[in-house]
C-alpha positions in Angstrom: 153.6 21.6 2.8 150.2 21.4 1.6 147.1 21.0 3.3 144.1 19.8 1.8 140.3 21.3 3.0 138.1 17.8 4.9 134.9 17.8 4.7 134.0 19.4 8.0 136.8 21.9 7.3 135.1 22.8 3.8 131.7 23.4 5.6 133.4 26.0 7.6 135.3 27.8 5.3 132.0 28.3 3.5 130.3 29.8 6.5 133.2 31.4 7.3 132.8 33.3 4.0 129.2 33.7 4.1 129.0 35.4 7.7 132.2 38.1 5.9 130.4 38.8 2.6 127.6 39.9 4.9 130.0 41.7 7.8 132.1 43.6 4.7 129.1 45.0 3.0 129.7 48.5 2.7 126.3 50.9 3.1 127.1 53.1 0.3 127.0 49.9 -2.3 123.6 48.3 -0.9 120.5 48.2 -2.9 117.7 50.4 -1.9 115.7 47.4 -0.6 119.0 46.1 1.2 118.8 49.6 3.4 115.8 48.8 4.7 117.5 45.2 6.2 119.3 44.9 9.5 122.9 44.9 9.5 123.9 42.0 11.5 124.9 42.9 14.7 128.1 40.2 14.8 130.9 41.8 13.9 133.8 39.1 14.6 134.4 35.1 13.6 136.0 33.2 16.3 137.2 30.0 15.1 138.8 27.4 17.7 139.2 24.0 18.2 142.4 21.2 19.4 145.9 22.0 18.1 147.2 21.2 14.7 143.4 21.0 13.5 143.9 23.6 10.5 142.1 27.0 12.6 145.3 28.7 10.9 145.6 27.8 8.1 141.7 27.8 6.8 141.6 31.9 8.1 145.0 32.4 6.6 143.0 31.1 3.4 140.0 33.8 3.9 142.2 36.2 5.0 144.5 36.0 2.1 141.3 36.2 -0.1 139.8 39.9 1.6 140.0 42.5 -1.0 140.5 45.6 2.1 142.9 47.2 4.0 143.8 44.6 6.7 145.9 43.6 9.2 147.5 39.8 10.5 148.7 39.7 14.5 149.6 37.4 16.7 147.6 37.7 20.0 150.5 38.4 22.1 151.7 41.1 19.7 149.2 42.8 19.7 148.5 43.0 23.1 152.1 44.1 23.7 151.9 47.1 21.1 148.3 48.0 22.5 149.9 48.3 26.3 153.0 50.0 25.0 150.6 52.6 23.1 147.9 52.9 25.8 150.8 54.6 27.9 150.8 57.4 25.1 147.1 57.1 24.3 143.3 57.1 25.7 141.8 53.6 24.3 139.3 55.7 22.0 142.0 57.5 20.0 143.6 54.1 19.7 140.7 52.9 17.9 140.2 55.2 15.7 143.6 55.0 14.3 143.1 51.3 14.1 139.2 52.1 12.3 141.1 54.4 9.8 144.0 51.9 8.8 142.2 48.7 8.9 139.0 47.2 8.0 139.8 44.0 8.9 142.3 42.8 11.7 142.9 39.5 12.3 144.0 38.9 16.3 145.6 34.9 15.6 146.0 32.1 18.5 143.9 34.0 21.0 145.2 33.2 24.4 144.8 35.0 27.8 146.9 34.6 30.9 145.9 37.1 32.9 143.7 40.1 34.2 145.6 42.6 32.6 145.1 41.0 29.3 141.8 39.9 29.9 140.7 43.2 30.8 142.2 44.8 27.5 140.3 42.1 25.4 136.8 43.4 27.6 137.3 47.0 26.6 139.0 46.4 23.0 136.6 44.1 21.1 133.2 46.2 22.2 135.4 49.5 20.8 136.7 48.1 17.7 132.9 46.6 17.2 131.7 50.3 17.7 134.0 51.3 14.4 132.8 48.3 12.9 136.6 47.1 12.4 135.3 43.2 11.9 137.8 41.4 14.0 139.0 37.5 12.8 140.2 35.6 15.5 141.4 31.8 16.3 142.3 30.2 19.5 141.9 26.7 21.3 139.5 27.2 23.8 135.5 27.9 24.0 134.6 31.3 24.4 133.1 29.9 27.8 136.3 28.8 28.9 137.9 32.3 28.3 140.3 33.0 31.5 138.7 30.1 33.1 140.0 29.9 37.0 142.2 33.5 36.2 142.4 35.5 39.4 139.4 37.6 39.6 137.7 36.1 36.8 134.5 37.8 38.2 136.1 41.0 36.4 135.8 39.4 33.1 133.0 36.7 32.8 130.6 39.2 32.3 132.0 39.8 28.6 131.4 36.5 27.8 127.8 37.0 26.8 128.7 40.4 24.8 131.7 38.4 23.1 128.9 35.3 22.0 126.3 37.7 20.6 129.3 39.8 18.7 131.1 36.9 17.1 130.0 33.8 14.8 131.8 31.2 17.0 132.9 28.3 15.1 133.9 25.1 16.5 137.0 23.0 14.6 136.6 19.9 15.5 138.6 16.7 14.7 140.5 13.7 15.6 143.9 14.7 14.0 146.6 17.0 14.7 147.6 17.4 11.0 151.2 19.1 12.4 152.0 15.4 12.8 150.9 14.2 9.0 152.6 14.7 5.3 150.2 16.7 3.1 150.6 16.5 -0.2 147.2 16.9 -2.7 146.4 18.3 -6.1 142.9 19.0 -5.2 141.6 22.7 -5.5 140.7 23.1 -2.2 144.7 22.8 -1.3 146.4 25.4 0.6 149.9 25.6 0.6 151.9 26.6 4.3 154.2 29.5 3.6 156.0 28.1 6.2 159.9 27.7 4.8 160.2 24.2 3.8 163.9 23.6 4.1 164.2 24.6 7.6 164.2 21.9 10.7 164.6 21.6 14.2 167.3 19.3 15.5 166.3 18.2 18.6 168.7 16.4 21.2 168.1 14.8 24.5 169.9 17.2 27.1 173.3 15.9 28.6 177.0 16.6 28.7 177.3 15.5 25.2 174.7 16.8 23.7 175.6 20.4 24.4 179.5 19.2 23.4 177.8 17.7 20.1 175.4 21.1 19.6 178.6 23.6 20.3 180.3 21.7 17.6 177.7 22.1 14.9 177.2 25.9 16.1 181.4 26.7 15.5 181.1 24.4 12.0 178.4 27.1 10.8 180.9 29.6 10.7 184.1 27.9 10.9 185.9 31.3 9.7 184.5 33.5 12.8 185.6 32.9 17.0 181.9 32.7 18.8 181.3 36.4 20.4 179.0 37.9 22.6 176.1 40.4 21.1 174.2 42.5 22.8 170.6 43.5 21.9 168.7 46.7 23.1 165.5 46.9 23.5 163.9 50.5 24.7 165.4 50.9 28.5 167.1 47.1 28.8 169.6 45.3 27.2 169.9 41.5 26.8 173.6 40.0 26.2 173.6 37.0 24.4 177.1 35.1 25.4 177.8 33.3 21.8 177.1 34.4 18.4 178.2 34.7 15.0 177.3 35.7 11.5 173.9 33.8 11.1 173.0 32.1 14.2 173.0 32.3 18.5 173.9 29.7 20.8 172.0 30.5 24.5 171.1 27.9 27.2 167.9 27.4 28.4 168.3 30.4 31.4 169.5 33.1 28.7 166.5 32.5 27.2 163.3 32.0 29.1 164.6 32.9 32.9 164.7 36.2 32.1 162.6 39.1 31.5 162.3 38.4 27.9 159.1 39.6 26.0 157.1 38.4 22.6 159.0 41.1 21.0 162.4 40.3 22.2 161.7 36.9 20.4 160.8 38.1 17.0 164.0 40.9 17.0 166.0 37.8 18.1 165.0 35.2 15.3 164.6 38.5 13.1 168.3 38.9 14.1 169.7 35.2 14.1 168.2 32.9 11.4 169.3 29.8 13.4 169.1 29.5 16.9 170.7 26.5 19.4 169.1 26.3 22.7 170.8 23.9 25.2 169.2 22.1 28.0 164.8 23.0 28.1 163.7 21.6 31.5 160.7 19.7 32.2 157.9 22.1 32.7 155.6 22.2 35.5 153.9 24.4 37.9 156.7 25.1 39.7 158.3 27.1 36.2 155.4 28.6 34.9 156.6 32.0 33.9 159.8 30.3 31.7 157.4 27.8 30.2 155.6 30.8 29.0 158.4 32.5 27.5 159.5 29.0 25.9 156.4 29.1 24.8 156.4 32.6 22.9 159.7 31.6 21.8 158.4 28.5 19.6 155.2 30.5 18.2 158.2 33.3 16.8 160.5 30.6 15.3 157.5 28.5 13.9 155.9 31.6 12.4 159.6 33.1 11.2 161.1 29.6 10.1 163.6 30.3 11.8 166.0 26.8 12.4 166.4 25.4 15.8 169.1 23.0 17.4 167.4 22.1 20.6 168.4 19.9 23.8 165.4 19.1 26.4 165.0 16.9 29.1 161.9 14.9 27.7 160.9 14.7 24.1 158.1 17.4 22.7 155.3 15.9 23.7 156.5 14.6 27.7 158.0 18.6 28.5 154.4 19.6 30.1 154.4 17.1 33.1 152.0 18.1 36.2 153.7 17.5 39.7 152.7 13.6 39.6 155.0 13.5 36.9 152.6 12.4 34.0 153.0 14.1 30.5 150.5 17.0 30.0 148.5 14.5 27.7 147.1 12.3 30.2 146.2 14.8 32.8 142.3 14.8 31.5 140.2 18.3 32.5 141.5 18.9 35.9 140.5 22.9 37.2 142.7 22.4 40.3 144.9 25.6 39.8 147.4 27.3 42.5 148.5 30.8 42.6 151.9 32.2 42.3 151.7 36.3 42.8 149.0 37.6 40.9 148.9 34.8 38.7 146.9 31.5 38.3 148.4 28.3 37.2 145.6 25.8 35.8 145.3 23.2 33.1 144.9 26.1 30.5 148.7 26.1 30.5 148.7 22.8 30.0 146.3 23.1 26.8 148.5 26.0 25.3 151.8 23.8 25.4 150.0 21.0 24.0 150.0 24.1 20.4 154.3 24.2 21.7 154.5 20.3 21.5 152.8 19.6 18.6 154.7 22.1 16.6 157.4 21.3 17.7 157.0 17.8 16.6 155.5 19.0 13.2 159.3 20.3 12.6 161.5 17.9 13.8 
């Protein structure tokens, strides 16, 4: 897949390059005159906008050309790693280790689902900035909408002015979801998406007949091997997959997402099996929020890793998230109704994040 930067994207690309050049200045190489100039207080760039507008592609183009020690990580993986590391280390020593390892960190697809993640971000960003680590971020919402309507949001909201002060916050706008369009160009501004081109998602509307057909396809991929269970080990727990063979796993939705699986578990799954069959994906709404989040995490990982997917679902991708009145997520507008479920909050942010999942499924169908 090839991606041609339009005028607005090229303008943002130039702006990010200028900002990054200022932030990457090494004090030992600055001129005598420049030593008397104040260093920029910004030490981060946050690119945000609707799904499929080219944020990750654009930031990836920048990231690929930064000649420093760097790390790119999905936000869910990053926060999961931090939570684990903080069980045996304090934040200051952990940030010191990160600053010694990386000059630039790119946290892709920022999402703040809960107060624990919100408060970790509130501590993390100042600690990284203090050690002059440059932070690149991409996400769907403006900073003012971070964790909007979240439970105990008042504990987090004073971080937003700090974020706006220390980050160049750049909106990427546009009417087109580029994931739904084929892009081929010979322009000098073409950026090639590194996602494998021979992988596709195969989609059925869920039914007994669809499940039978999917099983036949699954068995045909390795006809000489009888499907067998496979046990995946994660620290102190296990995940038993009921039907697998050499390169594929066959999983019903309940086994995939109505579990205690986390982001890293799905990464291990797609690294172990290059082809995944998932049957009976339900329609999502406020009543099955946690399985919805797990499914979103699974699609993120499968998309990033180029896994081949076979999916049956009870609606097309753009109608899989519906409100209680049974309207697709795209028709919901900007209502901010919320309901509490334990320590969680369900609001239109869930619908917004699922828009990315629907867009990705649509792109790779």
